[in-house]
Phi, psi and omega in degrees: 000131182281147183281142175287143188255136180302154182296324183288331183282326178293329185289330187279336191252143166293159176297148182307326180290344180273330185280117177284154177307318186291319180298327180293318178293320183292321182299316182296326185272342181265181180278159176293165181299144171283147184250069193294333183287334180272358182276137177294136176297343178271356184296319175305310179297317180295318180295319178296320179295317176294326174298314179296320180304310178296325179293314174308308180303310174305312178294318177295327172293324179290320173295322177293318178291329176300308182293326179292318177294323175296324179282348183234273183294323188256032180295343176249023180285165184280157183304345177295343179298332175296341179295328184290322173295317180296316179298320179295318182288322173299325178293321179288326179296311183293317175299320176289331177286329180292318182291322175294321174302317184295310190291323180296308180309317177292323177288333177280340183080023178267146175287136187235342190298328180284324178291330185286344177296329181295317177298319179295321178292317182296318177300316178296319179302307182301317181297314185296315181295321177301314176299318179292324180292314184294317179294317177305318184284330174296315181298315178298312182300320181292321181296320186289315177304316179294325178286320183295317178294324178288328174290321185286340182271344180280142180285000000 
């Protein structure tokens, strides 16, 4: 005896007489159809605001990690390591400015999503630069310590 199919599942699929075997196989293997018409038009703004919030949080956490490493493990690192703190702070600032621009654009009724991509790209660029500077400083410090250890062990 066949199981009853929920009404919502019946609406998503074409009647069996219209579906070819190839399309049926593809439908089983792929994701279900997106329901774009049912998505709230405000969702894009909400998601963009969350992305900016998370970028600010990640950038501030990266700056905190950098300062912690500078104060402990990387205390003899080159002064360029402070560039990672500056870049993380710049990423947090740009992401916060992007979030502010989003809110101001929504209140003024202006389209903002395309303009916000600039803020998003700049914040990502600053975070990438910060990670690169921090990684470079860790590498240089490790090379210095290895060289110092080899000099100390030679008679």
